[in-house]
Phi, psi and omega in degrees: 000318181290325173300319173295324173302317183295334176294335179267343190290325175288312166317309186293322178298318182303316185302307180305322184288323181289333184293340178292329183263343188224108183292334181294333186280347177306327178275357187283325187300320176302327183295312182301317177301322178299313188294316185298315187296323177296312182286330177294318178295322184292311181302318184294316184291333181275352172295136177292113182295152171287129189296144175287120179296156181286336183274189183155207184279003180080182197290336175285351181220072184291334180266005180266096188259151172318140169291121185301310184297317182295321184290325179293312179306316186292312184290328174298332186289312174071330195226116180226167181256122170250139174232122174254116189211144175174192180304331177303341185288343168303330186256340182074014174264184185279147184295139176076297194285338183274358169303104180095342185261287169274323180261116174318138179314312185304315184291304185306317186288348178257004182299326186300337183286349179251356190274109189224083183283066188304338179264007183298137175211109185294330181292317179303323171290311181292326178297318169307316179292325174300308185297323175287002181087001186281141185255342177213162195225130180231121182253145174290099176290323174200121180267192185291345179282355174091343185292125179264126187282003178223157183289092186274140179293346189254359177208152177259004178273062195219181183292332180301331188274348180275167176296337174296304171086317195292156188265088182296328184296320177290324174296322185286316189297317191283326175302312175301317178297319185293311190270007175081020184254132180284140194251134181220163180225135177272140184214125178278135178279326170281161183208086185293358179254336179291136184295334186268338173313125198259013168243135174259167182206159178061027176080022178300124183286342191291134181295155178246008182304323188254014179279157182203136168289340181295308176294321177298322183286327166303325171293326183289315178304312177297325178287322178291338177290321173303317183290319188281322183272328183268328184238010169044041169304131176271352189209127174253111186260084189275158176209176177071027179275001193277342188277152192295345180301333188252132185242163176312317174302311177313306186303309185294326183294310178301315181302308180296322181298318186287323182289334180293328184274322180204112181288341178280350181284142171259145187229125182288179187273358170286359169298335187223184185277006189275346176290125184241098177072187181285346171305324165086001183261149178283134190274342177223103188288327183291324182287317188260145177280162182134141175269341185199159181274169182212069173309134193247129172059029177201155170275132179294155180290161179298120184205113181252012186259313182241114180310142172210166182216123173272137179250115192222137177276154178280345180226232192263325189215172190282313182275170185288134185226123173309137178052036184289141172286126185249153170296157172275165175304308171322303182304311180301311179300312174302320175301318184293315179306306184297328177293304183291328180299329172273014180072031176244171170263148179246126172251105178273125187266129169242157179246104181282162185287170185289341179273001180095355176277157161267132189303147188301317185292321175297314180304311187295327178295314182293322178293328172305310178296323180289331173296314177298317181294325176309324184263326187247013184299329177305331171275013183232296182301131173071000178272164171238160184285149179093185011278340180274125189283147186304138167218188183289347186260323187196167173207164185226151165231180180199156174208134179055232175270010186249136168246132178258114183262100183265113190254113184261338172284092177284004174279346187292139180248332182224142183233124175245127183243128181284138176232143177298163174303129178095344179278119181225148174281137175250356175183136171234135174213164168284130176298128184081008191213202191271161178297161183238147174284138178202166176225131176272109177250178180301104173075012178198154176255124183248122183251126178263116184286122177300163180274344183254057177288147182301144178278088185213166177311326180198152168250159184231124179264133180259112188254109182263134182242173192265019182198168178293129183290339179288347177282354181276138172284140172312139187217146174273141174247128185285000000 
């Protein structure tokens, strides 16, 4: 728009200067203004509008749709770091769930008095995320156990009451801002520690007769407001919505409350009751609030209509566990490939140790993934899934007239890809490498795989075709 205005600035100035010597021209500046306004308006209306996302505030808020710009930015990032951390890391059992199960409730609820992560360094965490190729970061501000990882005005069960006392959430927010990583917060809707939450768990003996969700909701909303206004979270990753204490109406109310504070925030589908099982997708997008689906510990199914993000651990559990079985670099890269190939994001979880460090083995895994992404990231970031649907051998992404074929099966000598009539490849190359031999045949593209492919978890072929790749319908490849 600024450039368009500049086109008219000089003629308008000349007209006004000329008007001082020619009375007839006194009538002409309005004409110039009219022409300028017409052209500016025409150019603006010719811009392709961003499509309206399917998600939003649910049936109670039908005109409150997902912020399209925020959603596009989120999908372009494709890869994020999830962190589950708190006093339970002292015991090495699962966060929230082990309260009253493996760990007696009284013991669990007292762990914060010993929580002193003296080796915590936010910039090391966020720097590792960046080195791993992750573009956003989500931390457990409060899990089901109710412990607040920031000094909250509304509870003493928080980081300020630990021996450490420092505001680790603020440190993470500032480190994200400094290193160019988007900051987000996980927040549990349920709270098995809070006296007013109406559901007990793990054999908690406290009676529920005097509990009330009216008071608890006020507490929950106040803490969420702290995260939005004081910590400037860009994303709210809710969980714990499945219990009867939380209703569909509550979910829509909370969604609107957040968007009224900051319209640019993204909110996952676990804010409401539409989340169904670990598959994680909303069964009625128009009915339930939420901006994207959240498959858990699994790769979501191919879906280019409703945005989604798989959350998956590097090991066995969400919080830190000593001597945990960890995935390999190859497994994580293949998970990322299949996820983005299905048009989803991957939120990969690590669990820091009680002293504040991320375990060395996890660090090395993330660096290995980052090494692969440094070469092949152009086939991940800013792409959309398909048209060739993911399988165990390969997956694809695309942008413009380019299809990125991520090949995980390094035994393949020849790759055959079905193409619609009239669609042809104009160039095939290895991302970060040389051209590859290929043939356009009737209804298919045949690629001859070179014998000296990179020694990596997968290689990526960059296939340029003679039309926009998003015009191709998704297709399975055998």
